[in-house]
C-alpha positions in Angstrom: -21.8 -0.2 -12.6 -22.8 0.5 -9.0 -20.7 3.2 -7.4 -19.5 3.4 -3.7 -22.3 5.8 -2.7 -24.9 3.5 -4.0 -23.3 0.5 -2.3 -23.1 2.4 0.9 -26.8 3.4 0.7 -27.7 -0.2 0.1 -25.5 -1.4 2.9 -27.0 1.0 5.3 -30.4 -0.3 4.3 -29.3 -3.8 5.4 -27.7 -5.2 2.2 -24.7 -7.2 3.6 -23.5 -8.1 0.2 -23.1 -4.4 -0.6 -21.2 -3.9 2.6 -19.0 -6.8 1.8 -18.0 -5.2 -1.6 -17.1 -2.0 0.2 -15.2 -3.8 3.0 -13.3 -5.9 0.5 -11.5 -2.8 -0.9 -9.5 -2.3 2.3 -9.8 -5.7 4.0 -6.3 -6.9 3.1 -4.8 -3.7 4.6 -7.0 -4.0 7.7 -5.9 -7.6 8.3 -2.3 -6.8 7.9 -2.7 -3.9 10.3 -4.3 -6.1 12.8 -1.5 -8.7 12.3 1.1 -6.1 13.0 -0.7 -5.3 16.3 -1.3 -8.9 17.4 1.6 -10.8 15.8 -0.8 -13.7 15.3 -2.6 -14.8 12.1 -5.5 -16.4 13.9 -6.1 -13.3 16.0 -5.9 -11.1 12.9 -8.4 -13.3 11.1 -10.8 -13.3 14.1 -10.5 -9.5 14.6 -11.0 -8.9 10.9 -14.2 -11.0 11.0 -15.3 -9.3 14.2 -14.7 -5.9 12.7 -16.8 -6.7 9.7 -19.7 -7.9 11.9 -19.4 -5.0 14.3 -19.2 -2.5 11.5 -22.2 -3.9 9.6 -24.2 -4.0 12.9 -23.3 -0.3 13.6 -23.5 1.0 10.0 -26.7 2.9 10.6 -24.8 5.1 13.0 -22.2 6.0 10.4 -22.7 9.7 9.5 -19.8 10.2 7.1 -17.7 12.5 9.3 -14.8 10.3 8.4 -14.2 8.0 5.4 -15.7 4.6 5.7 -12.3 3.0 5.7 -11.2 5.2 8.7 -14.5 4.5 10.5 -14.0 0.7 10.0 -10.3 0.9 11.1 -11.5 2.6 14.3 -13.7 -0.3 15.1 -10.8 -2.8 14.3 -8.3 -0.8 16.3 -10.6 -0.7 19.3 -11.1 -4.4 19.2 -7.4 -5.0 18.9 -6.6 -2.4 21.7 -9.0 -4.2 24.0 -7.4 -7.6 23.3 -3.8 -6.3 23.6 -4.3 -4.5 26.8 -4.5 -7.8 28.5 -0.9 -8.5 27.4 2.4 -7.0 28.4 4.5 -5.0 26.0 7.3 -7.1 24.6 10.9 -6.8 26.0 13.5 -5.2 23.8 15.4 -8.5 23.7 12.5 -10.6 22.4 14.4 -11.6 19.3 17.4 -12.7 21.4 15.1 -14.8 23.6 13.6 -16.3 20.5 17.0 -17.2 19.1 18.0 -18.9 22.4 14.7 -20.8 22.5 15.0 -22.0 18.9 18.6 -23.1 19.4 17.5 -25.2 22.4 14.5 -26.8 20.8 14.9 -29.2 17.8 11.1 -29.2 17.3 11.1 -25.5 16.6 14.1 -25.8 14.3 12.1 -28.5 12.4 9.1 -26.2 12.2 11.3 -23.5 10.6 12.7 -25.9 8.0 9.3 -27.4 7.3 7.8 -23.9 6.6 10.8 -23.0 4.4 10.7 -26.2 2.4 7.1 -27.2 2.2 5.0 -24.0 2.5 4.2 -22.0 -0.6 5.4 -18.7 1.1 8.4 -20.1 2.8 11.1 -18.2 1.0 13.6 -16.1 3.0 14.3 -12.5 2.2 16.2 -10.1 4.4 13.8 -7.2 3.6 10.9 -9.3 4.8 12.7 -10.1 8.0 13.2 -6.4 8.5 9.5 -6.1 8.3 9.2 -8.8 11.0 11.7 -6.9 13.1 9.5 -3.7 12.7 6.5 -5.6 14.2 8.6 -7.2 16.9 10.2 -4.0 18.1 6.9 -2.1 17.6 5.3 -4.4 20.2 7.5 -2.9 22.8 5.5 0.3 22.6 2.3 1.2 24.4 -0.6 0.1 22.2 -1.8 3.6 21.3 1.8 4.5 20.0 1.8 1.3 18.0 -1.5 2.1 16.3 -0.5 5.7 15.6 3.0 4.8 14.2 1.7 1.8 12.1 -1.2 3.8 10.6 1.0 6.7 9.7 4.2 5.0 8.6 2.9 1.8 7.2 -0.5 2.8 5.8 -0.1 6.6 5.1 -3.0 7.6 7.3 -3.1 11.4 8.1 -3.0 12.7 11.7 -6.7 13.6 11.4 -7.6 10.1 10.4 -5.5 8.6 13.2 -7.1 10.9 15.7 -10.5 9.6 14.5 -9.3 6.0 14.8 -8.0 6.5 18.4 -10.7 9.0 19.5 -8.0 11.5 20.4 -7.1 15.0 19.4 -4.6 15.6 16.6 -2.3 17.2 19.2 -2.2 13.9 21.2 -1.6 12.0 18.0 1.3 14.2 17.1 2.9 13.4 20.5 2.2 9.7 20.1 3.9 9.7 16.7 6.9 11.7 18.0 7.4 9.6 21.0 6.9 6.3 19.3 9.2 7.1 16.4 11.9 8.4 18.8 11.9 5.1 20.7 11.8 2.9 17.6 14.6 5.0 16.0 16.9 4.6 18.9 16.1 0.9 19.5 16.7 0.0 15.8 19.9 2.0 15.7 21.3 0.5 18.9 20.3 -3.1 18.1 20.4 -3.5 14.4 23.8 -4.7 13.1 22.8 -3.8 9.5 23.0 -0.1 10.3 25.3 0.0 13.3 28.4 -2.3 13.3 28.1 -2.4 17.1 24.4 -3.5 17.0 23.4 -6.4 19.2 21.1 -8.1 16.7 22.2 -9.7 13.4 19.3 -12.2 13.2 18.2 -11.4 9.7 21.7 -12.1 8.3 22.1 -15.2 10.5 18.8 -16.6 9.2 19.7 -15.7 5.6 22.9 -17.7 6.1 20.7 -20.8 6.8 17.7 -20.2 4.5 19.1 -18.0 1.7 22.9 -18.2 1.8 23.3 -15.9 -1.2 21.7 -13.1 0.7 24.0 -13.7 3.6 26.9 -12.4 1.6 27.8 -8.8 2.3 27.7 -7.8 -1.3 24.0 -8.7 -1.4 23.1 -7.1 1.9 24.6 -3.7 0.8 22.1 -3.5 -2.0 19.6 -2.5 0.7 19.5 1.3 0.8 19.2 1.1 4.6 22.5 -0.7 4.9 24.3 1.7 2.6 22.8 4.6 4.5 23.9 3.1 7.8 27.5 3.3 6.5 27.1 7.0 5.7 25.2 8.4 8.7 24.6 7.8 12.4 21.2 9.7 12.3 18.9 7.3 13.9 15.7 9.1 12.8 16.8 9.1 9.1 17.6 5.4 9.3 14.2 4.7 10.9 12.5 6.6 8.0 14.4 4.4 5.5 13.4 1.3 7.4 9.8 2.3 7.4 10.0 3.1 3.7 11.4 -0.3 3.0 8.8 -2.3 4.8 5.6 -0.3 4.1 5.1 -2.1 0.8 5.5 -5.6 2.3 2.3 -7.4 3.2 3.2 -9.5 6.2 0.6 -12.1 5.4 1.0 -12.4 1.7 4.7 -11.9 1.0 6.9 -14.6 -0.5 8.3 -15.5 2.9 5.1 -14.9 5.0 4.8 -18.5 6.2 8.4 -18.8 7.4 8.3 -15.3 9.0 5.1 -16.3 10.8 6.7 -19.4 12.3 9.6 -17.2 13.5 7.0 -14.8 15.0 5.2 -17.6 16.8 8.6 -18.7 18.3 9.1 -15.1 19.4 5.7 -15.2 21.1 6.7 -18.3 22.9 9.9 -16.7 24.0 8.1 -13.8 25.6 5.5 -16.0 27.2 2.4 -15.3 25.0 1.9 -18.9 24.0 3.1 -22.4 25.0 3.7 -24.0 21.6 3.9 -23.3 17.9 
């Protein structure tokens, strides 16, 4: 059996099939990372493809100072960063705007129902919508903070690896993580009705009431550790850590509700002015 070192040597000698085998080991994670940054499946697909092409083209410059996965993620993150810099950060009320838009547009409501009923991954689950919410709120941050927080809290990258991805010092990465988490912790605590009874956003429960009525019942929602913890503490940072722990194992493109959640995401992109139609 060919090991990774032999595959890497072959890839660096120009064997694209060998590089494809190495790339395949972390391609799903890379694509989900890029989706969390772009909130668009097509963009994530295109960026993943472009990352592969760019990485293979530059592979002869790889010197092994960082792991191949980290090196490739650096290329993908740079491509995503260049693309996202042309766009404005999302407003904190993006989900509120999406709700208003959907309520005023029967065609969008029809798209939601069609995804729920016809698509193979159109199930609704509260935990998956919390993952959607993580992406949505995350997009209010500057792109460098997004990358740092997502790599650390969703994909367990170390600070040194993140520093390599961002071409920054570990000290800067430490500040990016601190500042990004602080903002997200406070926003989630202030807005999320699951952890704060005065929270402004109850979208996950509202949608559950439509697409999964059983989960809309309080006795099912309290099974989420985050909800139970919200009843015991007002520590926003602890609640953020529980939220991150809940969603880090959800693949936003392959989960059982990925198709429905993506339609909701595209509605949100419409609401913030990033696209004109679903």
